[in-house]
C-alpha positions as CSV (number, residue, x, y, z in Angstrom):
1,M,-1.7,-21.6,5.9
2,T,-0.4,-19.7,2.9
3,G,-4.1,-19.5,1.4
4,L,-5.7,-18.4,4.4
5,A,-3.6,-16.1,4.9
6,A,-3.9,-14.3,2.0
7,A,-7.6,-14.9,2.2
8,V,-7.7,-12.5,5.3
9,G,-5.4,-10.2,4.2
10,V,-7.2,-10.0,1.1
11,A,-10.6,-9.8,2.9
12,D,-9.3,-7.0,5.2
13,Q,-7.7,-4.6,2.3
14,I,-10.5,-5.1,0.3
15,S,-12.8,-4.3,3.2
16,K,-10.5,-1.3,3.9
17,T,-10.3,0.3,0.4
18,V,-14.3,0.0,0.4
19,E,-14.9,1.6,4.1
20,Q,-12.7,4.3,3.6
21,K,-14.5,5.5,0.7
22,D,-18.2,4.9,2.0
23,L,-17.6,6.3,5.7
24,A,-15.7,9.3,4.8
25,S,-18.9,11.4,5.0
26,G,-19.3,9.9,8.7
27,P,-20.6,6.5,10.7
28,Y,-23.4,4.5,9.7
29,H,-25.4,2.5,11.9
30,V,-26.1,-1.1,10.7
31,L,-28.2,-2.8,13.7
32,G,-28.2,-2.9,17.4
33,P,-24.8,-2.1,18.8
34,L,-23.1,-2.4,15.4
35,D,-21.9,0.9,13.4
36,L,-19.6,1.5,10.3
37,E,-17.2,3.8,11.5
38,L,-14.3,5.1,10.2
39,T,-10.8,5.5,12.2
40,Y,-7.2,5.7,11.9
41,N,-5.8,3.8,14.8
42,K,-1.6,4.4,15.2
43,G,-1.6,2.2,18.4
44,A,-1.8,-1.6,18.6
45,A,-5.1,-3.7,18.2
46,F,-8.1,-1.9,19.8
47,G,-6.5,1.7,19.9
48,L,-3.6,0.6,22.6
49,G,-0.3,1.8,22.7
50,A,-0.9,4.9,20.6
51,G,2.3,6.6,21.1
52,I,4.6,3.7,20.1
53,A,4.1,3.0,16.6
54,P,7.5,2.5,15.6
55,I,7.8,-0.5,18.4
56,I,4.3,-1.7,17.5
57,L,5.7,-2.0,13.5
58,V,8.8,-3.6,14.6
59,V,6.6,-6.1,17.2
60,G,4.2,-6.8,14.3
61,A,7.0,-8.0,11.8
62,A,8.6,-9.8,14.7
63,L,5.6,-11.7,15.1
64,I,5.2,-12.7,11.6
65,V,8.7,-14.1,11.1
66,V,8.4,-16.1,14.5
67,V,5.2,-17.7,13.2
68,L,6.5,-18.6,9.8
69,G,10.2,-18.8,10.2
70,F,11.3,-20.1,13.6
71,G,8.0,-21.6,15.2
72,R,7.9,-25.2,15.9
73,P,6.7,-27.0,13.0
74,I,2.5,-26.8,12.3
75,R,1.1,-30.3,13.5
76,S,-2.7,-29.8,13.7
77,R,-5.2,-28.7,11.4
78,L,-6.5,-25.9,14.1
79,A,-2.9,-24.9,14.6
80,T,-2.5,-24.2,11.2
81,V,-6.0,-22.3,10.8
82,A,-4.6,-20.2,13.7
83,S,-1.4,-19.8,12.0
84,G,-3.0,-18.5,8.7
85,M,-5.6,-16.0,10.3
86,L,-3.1,-14.4,12.9
87,V,-0.4,-14.1,10.0
88,G,-3.1,-12.9,7.3
89,G,-4.2,-10.1,10.1
90,A,-0.7,-9.0,11.1
91,L,0.7,-8.9,7.4
92,S,-2.5,-6.7,6.7
93,N,-2.2,-4.5,9.2
94,L,1.5,-4.1,8.9
95,G,0.8,-3.1,5.0
96,D,-1.2,-0.1,6.4
97,R,1.4,0.9,8.1
98,L,3.7,0.6,5.9
99,F,1.8,1.4,2.4
100,R,-1.1,3.5,2.9
101,P,-0.9,7.3,3.5
102,N,-2.4,7.3,6.4
103,G,0.7,8.3,8.8
104,G,1.7,5.0,9.9
105,A,-2.0,4.2,11.3
106,V,-4.5,1.3,10.3
107,I,-7.8,1.9,9.0
108,D,-10.3,0.3,11.6
109,W,-14.0,0.3,10.4
110,I,-16.1,-1.9,12.6
111,H,-17.6,-0.5,15.7
112,L,-19.9,-2.2,18.6
113,S,-21.1,-0.1,21.2
114,H,-19.3,-2.2,23.8
115,W,-15.8,-2.6,22.5
116,P,-13.7,-0.5,20.6
117,T,-13.6,0.0,16.8
118,F,-11.8,-2.7,14.9
119,N,-11.2,-4.6,11.2
120,V,-11.1,-7.7,9.7
121,A,-7.2,-8.4,10.6
122,D,-7.8,-7.5,13.9
123,S,-10.2,-10.1,14.3
124,G,-8.7,-12.7,12.4
125,I,-5.7,-11.8,14.8
126,V,-7.7,-12.4,18.0
127,V,-9.5,-15.3,17.0
128,G,-6.2,-16.7,15.6
129,V,-4.3,-16.3,18.8
130,A,-7.6,-17.9,20.5
131,L,-7.1,-20.9,18.4
132,L,-3.8,-21.0,18.7
133,V,-4.3,-21.3,22.3
134,L,-6.6,-23.8,21.7
135,A,-4.4,-25.9,19.8
136,N,-1.7,-26.2,22.2
137,L,-3.9,-27.0,25.1
138,G,-4.5,-30.6,23.6
139,P,-2.4,-33.5,23.8
140,R,1.0,-33.4,21.9
141,P,1.0,-35.7,19.0
142,G,4.1,-38.3,19.7
């Protein structure tokens, strides 16, 4: 789990640094509905809750603590992968809020015409949550 969390976090931070520089002059159309567009998100995932940044910070930190320290032991590979993706994404976005000079905002840069702008960490969080749900739907090991 730790290695995957680190990989998601590093990939997200590198991509944000590169895209923040490359997209400073404006958005870039890639293909079909995919554009690269720099935005600064003060809300939660996909721009929701923009006015409650301090609450988002606390909830994000609490989520990481729960998954890492207080959650039940991880008993499946799928749950391990899911937790790694979730923790890596949450830590990376939390790092943006705390350590980048963006006024507590997260850098988003992937834009699909039918979806709010997001980043690699957001993808890790969403896929991680979906995999965690799948991992917990199956039979419990005895």
